[in-house]
N, C-alpha and C positions, 0 to 999 in steps of 0.2 A: 108517661114519665111518674115515677114515684114522687112523694113529698121530699124524701130523703135525697134523691138525686138532684131534685130542683135546688134544695138548699145547699147541696155541696157545689153546684154550678155557681150559684150566687155568691158562696164564700171564694171560690176560685176567681170569680170577677172582681171581688174585693181585694184579693191579693194582687190582680193585675192594676187595680187603681193605686194600691199602695206601692206597686212596683214604679208605675209612672210619677207617684208623688216623690219616692224615694230618690229616683234615678233623674228626676227633671234636672238637677244639677249638672249631670252627665252632658245633657244636650245644650245647655244655656250658659254654663260657668264662664266658658271662655268669651262668649260674645258680651256677656255682662260685664266681666273684668275689664275689657278693652273699653268699656263704654261706648260700643257701637250701637247696642240696642239697651233701652232701660228693661228691668227686670219684668215688668207687667206686659211689655210688648214682646219680650224674648219667649215668655211661656206660650203664648199664642202661636208665635212662629213655630217653636218646636212642637207644640200639640198637633198641628196641622200636618206636618210632615210624619209625626209619629203615626197618625191615622192612615194616612195614604200608602204607608209601606208595603201593604198587602199586595198593592199594584204592580210592585216592582219585583218582589222577591218570591220564591217558592216556598214550600212547607216542609223544608228538609229539617229543620231545627225541631218543629213539631213532633215529627215522627221519631227523631232522637229521644226528646222528652218522654213522648207516650209509649214509645215500645223499645227504647233502646238502653235505657239506665236500669229498670226493673223489668222482670219477666212479666208480661201483660195478664198471664194467668193468674197471677197472686194478687192482682189489682183488685180491691175491694174498697166500698165506701168507707170503711173504717181506715185503711191503709192511706186513702187520699185526704180524708179529713186529719189524719195525723200530720201528714206532708205539708198540708196548707197551714196547719196550727205551727208548725216549726218555723215556717218560713215567714209568716205573718209576725210572730211573736219577735223573731230576731230583726225584722225589718223595723218594728216599732221601737224597739231597743235601741238600736243603731241610729235610727232616724232621730229619736229624741235626745241621743247624745251627739248629734251632729257628725256621726262617724260614716264616711262614704263607704261601707262595706257593700258586698255584691248581692242584690236581690236575686240573680240568676243562681248563685251558688247556694243561697239559703233554701231556695226552692229545690235544688238538686240533693242538698244535705237532708231536707226533711223528706224528700221523695225515698231516698236510702234508707233513713231511720224509719220511716213507717214500713217501707218494704222488708226491712230485715226483721221488725218485730213481727210482722204478718207471716213472714215464710223463711226466715233464717238467712244465712249469708249466701246459700245456693241461690236466692232469688234475685241476686245482683247480677246484672250483664257486665262483667268485668271490662270488656273490650270498650264498651260505650263510656262506662264510667271513668276508665284511665284516661281516656281521649279527652274528656271533659276537665279532669283534673289536671293533665298536661297543659290545658289551656289557661289555668291559672298563671303559669309562668310565661308561656309563650305569647299571650294576648298583649299583657303590657310590655313585653320585651320587643315584641314587633312594633308597637306604637311608639315606643322609646326610639328605636333604630331609624324608624322612618321619619319621626320628627326632627331628629337630630340631622338626618340627610337633607330634608327639605328646607330646613333652616340654612345649611351651608349652601345649597343650590341656589336660594332665593337671595342670600347675602352676595355671592358672588355676581348673580344676574343683575342685581341692583345697586353694585358698587358704585357706579358713576352718577346715581339718582340721589337727589337731595333727600334728607330724612323726612322732610314734610310732604314731598311728592309721593314717596314711597308709603307714608302712613296714609295719606288721603286714597291712594289706589286701593290699599289693603282693607280699608274701612268697608269699601264696597264689595271686595272679592270675599269678605269674611260671611256675607250673607249667603254665599254660595256654600263655602266650606261648612257653615252652621247648619244650612238645610241638610246636606249630604251626611253629616254626623247624625242628626235628628232622624233621617230615614233610616240610616244603618241602626239606630237604637230601636226604633218602632219595629224594624224588620226581624231583629234578633229576639228582643225581649218579650214582644207580645206572642211570639210564638210558643214560648215556654207553657204560658197559660193555656193555649190552644191545644197543647199536647196533653196536658192533664185532664180538660173536658173530654178530649176525644178519646182518652182511655177510660174514662167513666163510662162514656157511652158504648164502648165496645164491651166493658165488664158487664153491662147491663142488656147486652143483646140489641142495641138500637143502631149499630153502624152497618148492618148488611151483612155480618159475618167477616168483615175485613177492616183494618184500622185505616181511618180516613178523617178529614177533618171537614166538617160540613160548612158551607159558606155563612150561616148564621153564627156560627162558633168564631169563625175569622172576624167578623164585622163586630160581634160584641166585644171580643178581646181588644182589638185595635181602639175601639171607643172608650172601653174602660181606660186603657193605658193613656190615650190622649187627654181624657178628663183629669186624672191623676197628674198628668203634667201641667194642667192648666192651673192646678192649685199650687204647684211648685213645691221645692224643697229648700226653703231658703237658708235652714240651718246649715245644710251642706254645701249651698252654693258659695257661702263664704269660704269654707275649707277649700273647695275646689279651685274657685276662682281667684283667690288672693293669698291664702295662708302658704300654700306650697311655693309659689314664684310669682313674681309681678310679670303680667303679660302685655306686649304691645300687639296691635292689630295684625302685624306681620307674623309674630309667635302663635297669635290666636288662630290663624289660617292654617299654619304649619301643623299645629297640635290637633285641629278638628280634621285637616285632610288625612293626617296618619292616622287618626282613630278611625274614620270612615272608610278607608282603605282596608284596615284589618277587620271591622266589623262585616263588611262586604264580602271577604274572602271566607269569613267563618260561616256566614249565613249561608253562602252558597255551598260550603262543605258539609253543613248539618251540625255545626259544632256550636252549643250553646255557652258562648263566652260571656264574660262579664264586661258590660259597657263601662262599670266604675273602674276596673282595672286597666282597660285599654285606654280610656282618656287620661287617667292618672299617670300611667307610662309616657303618653304622649307628652303631657304638660311638663314632666320631670325631664323629658328629651329637650324639650326647646330650652328649658331653663339651664340645663348642664351645656347646652351649645354656646351660651353665653359666658358663663363660667361655673364652675362646679359649685361656688360658695353662694351663686344666685338660689340655689334650690334649699328649702328650709328641711333639711334632711330629718330633722325630729319628727315634723309633722308627717313626711312620707314614711317613716318608720312606723309611727302609730297607725297609719292606714294599713301598711303591710300586716301588722300583727291583727287587725280586724280580718283581712283575708284569711290568714292562717286558722282563725278560731270559727269563721263563719259555718263552713261545711259540718265539722263536728258538733258545734253548738245548736245549729238548726236540727241535726240529726238526733241528738240527744233529747231534744224539746219533743220532736215528732214521736220518737220512740215512747216518751212519757205520756203524750197525748193518745197514743194508740192503746197503751195498757190502760189508762183511765177510761177510755171509750169502751173497751172490753169488760172493764170491771164493773161500768154502769149500765152495760148492754145497750150502748147507742147504735 
């Protein structure tokens, strides 16, 4: 390996760490807001399931990121550097502002921006990109509908139970739903960095002539994400866990279960969805099931605007980074 390649892999792992840091709230917001687990215990719980996700899921999402968004033939050190710059800068800006934007779509925006700067618009694989862009709407919509249905089903099933007994039961059940969601988060999100590193190895002729993800890449990416989750995203936890709507353990279980089902399906189909979008849609769904006014829609609108700007903003930053690198001959 060249020094440049090693440094780029290190930068990719930094992004993965920041992804875990930025998206920790997605895994723990509901279980923290319902006070089932204290934040410092919740991050350890989420980090563990983030790490072991590779034992459950395949690598379909990594394949989509590494070869399904941008033509692998135009992948270069400069293009990957630009993509990571776009994603990292946007992640840091939104993390600092406490805005739960999507690390996934920041990376995709950066990848497209760097790819277009390197090879023009014909370098984009529109089928893969369109599928990913469609998921911006579909994943939160699916989370919303599933959460709404789960709340209705649970409410009907436990209508004869006292609120105290129901609350006590679902405080235990939430350990399972939170684990499932963290598993889905680690399964979908860590694979995005795997895809970037695997594309780099392919571009350098170190993957045996065909695109694949080595085991060391899998383990390092899962570990980097889990470590980021351990450090937590406390600014975003507050927005996700309490500002959108107040959550009870029953609602927390329904939101996490809906989010986990959505992530499991997307990961199986190789679609790099946003865990932020998914859990936000689910949280809004459980809030709307109680009453429409229970949702703080002005906060939800602010989050949606962040979603809209993420891909183009990260793409523009990445394109700028690519041209700057070319100018400096990096």
